[in-house]
C-alpha positions as CSV (number, residue, x, y, z in Angstrom):
1,M,18.2,7.0,-72.7
2,S,17.9,5.3,-75.8
3,F,18.8,2.0,-77.1
4,V,20.9,2.0,-80.5
5,I,21.4,-0.9,-83.0
6,Q,24.1,-0.1,-85.6
7,A,25.0,-2.1,-88.6
8,P,27.0,-3.7,-90.4
9,Y,29.8,-3.8,-87.7
10,P,32.6,-2.3,-88.2
11,L,31.3,-0.1,-91.0
12,M,28.1,0.9,-89.4
13,T,26.4,2.8,-92.1
14,S,22.9,2.1,-90.5
15,T,21.5,3.3,-87.3
16,L,18.3,2.2,-85.6
17,V,17.4,4.3,-82.4
18,L,14.7,2.6,-80.0
19,P,13.4,4.0,-76.9
20,S,14.5,2.1,-73.8
21,P,13.0,-1.6,-73.5
22,L,10.3,-2.6,-71.0
23,T,11.6,-4.1,-67.8
24,G,11.7,-7.7,-67.4
25,N,14.4,-8.3,-70.3
26,T,16.4,-11.7,-70.2
27,E,20.0,-12.5,-70.5
28,A,21.2,-16.3,-70.5
29,N,24.3,-18.3,-71.5
30,T,23.6,-20.1,-74.8
31,A,24.2,-23.6,-75.4
32,T,23.0,-25.9,-78.1
33,V,21.7,-29.4,-77.3
34,Q,22.3,-32.4,-79.6
35,T,20.4,-35.7,-79.5
36,M,21.7,-38.9,-80.9
37,R,20.4,-42.3,-80.9
38,A,22.7,-45.5,-81.0
39,M,21.9,-48.3,-83.1
40,D,20.4,-50.1,-80.4
41,G,17.9,-47.4,-79.6
42,T,19.6,-45.6,-76.5
43,V,19.3,-42.0,-76.6
44,Y,22.3,-39.8,-75.8
45,T,22.2,-35.8,-75.4
46,Y,25.3,-33.7,-75.8
47,I,25.1,-30.0,-74.4
48,K,27.4,-27.8,-76.4
49,S,28.4,-24.8,-74.9
50,K,29.1,-21.6,-77.1
51,R,32.3,-20.7,-75.1
52,G,30.1,-18.4,-72.8
53,R,28.4,-16.6,-75.4
54,R,25.4,-14.8,-74.0
55,A,21.7,-14.2,-75.6
56,F,19.7,-11.4,-74.7
57,N,16.1,-10.5,-75.2
58,W,14.8,-7.0,-75.2
59,N,10.8,-6.1,-75.2
60,F,9.8,-3.0,-76.8
61,I,6.7,-0.9,-77.3
62,T,6.6,1.8,-80.3
63,S,4.6,3.4,-82.5
64,K,3.7,1.6,-85.8
65,D,6.3,3.4,-87.8
66,K,9.1,2.8,-85.5
67,G,7.7,-1.1,-85.6
68,L,7.9,-1.1,-89.3
69,E,11.3,0.7,-89.5
70,T,12.6,-1.9,-86.8
71,K,11.4,-4.7,-89.1
72,E,13.0,-3.6,-92.2
73,F,16.3,-3.1,-90.4
74,V,16.1,-6.8,-88.7
75,S,15.4,-8.3,-92.3
76,M,18.2,-6.3,-93.8
77,F,20.9,-7.1,-91.5
78,A,20.0,-10.6,-90.1
79,D,23.1,-12.2,-91.2
80,D,25.5,-9.3,-90.4
81,V,27.4,-8.6,-87.1
82,V,25.7,-5.6,-85.4
83,K,26.8,-3.3,-82.4
84,V,24.1,-2.7,-79.7
85,T,24.4,0.0,-77.2
86,D,21.5,-0.7,-74.6
87,H,19.7,1.8,-72.4
88,L,22.5,1.3,-69.6
89,G,25.3,2.3,-72.0
90,V,26.7,-1.2,-72.2
91,V,28.0,-1.8,-75.7
92,R,27.9,-5.3,-77.2
93,V,28.6,-7.0,-80.7
94,G,27.0,-9.8,-81.9
95,W,24.0,-11.1,-84.0
96,V,20.1,-10.1,-83.9
97,T,18.6,-13.7,-84.1
98,V,15.1,-13.2,-84.5
99,N,14.0,-12.7,-88.2
100,P,11.0,-12.0,-89.2
101,L,10.3,-9.9,-86.3
102,A,6.7,-10.5,-85.0
103,Q,4.7,-7.8,-83.9
104,D,1.6,-7.5,-81.7
105,G,-0.6,-4.6,-81.4
106,Q,-1.3,-2.9,-78.2
107,G,-4.0,-0.3,-79.1
108,R,-4.0,3.4,-79.7
109,A,-0.7,5.3,-78.6
110,G,-1.6,8.5,-77.1
111,G,0.7,11.5,-78.1
112,W,2.5,9.6,-80.9
113,G,0.6,11.1,-83.5
114,K,-2.7,11.2,-85.5
115,N,-4.5,7.9,-85.1
116,E,-1.3,6.0,-84.3
117,E,-1.1,2.6,-83.1
118,A,1.3,0.8,-80.6
119,Y,3.0,-2.3,-81.4
120,Q,4.7,-4.6,-78.8
121,Y,8.1,-6.7,-80.2
122,S,10.8,-8.4,-78.9
123,I,14.6,-8.3,-80.2
124,T,16.8,-11.2,-79.5
125,F,20.6,-10.6,-79.6
126,E,23.7,-13.2,-79.4
127,E,26.8,-12.0,-78.4
128,R,29.9,-12.5,-80.2
129,V,32.9,-13.9,-78.5
């Protein structure tokens, strides 16, 4: 099954189709830690939960061309709400929070084309509540 990101939500005029992500992806509740210092030097920290909002991280290995397409898609729609349909068929709406997308070379990609290179990158997504 493929991994689909559509933007901007709800118009969805652009679509990015990726292969299934690698195993070991993460899902976590998001929160912000605010540190404040009192006039007497005492440090106070406050944790602000984001109403149960969850953050997801998916890792992909794709060809160089697909990596460049993903990088351009993320930079174009970094501030827009997107719709993600993951490899399990679960639909989520939120924001891609990694910009710019960092890619790591993984060597040659066998069977993807002549002299094609493989790249690994992560997409971080924060769900809208």
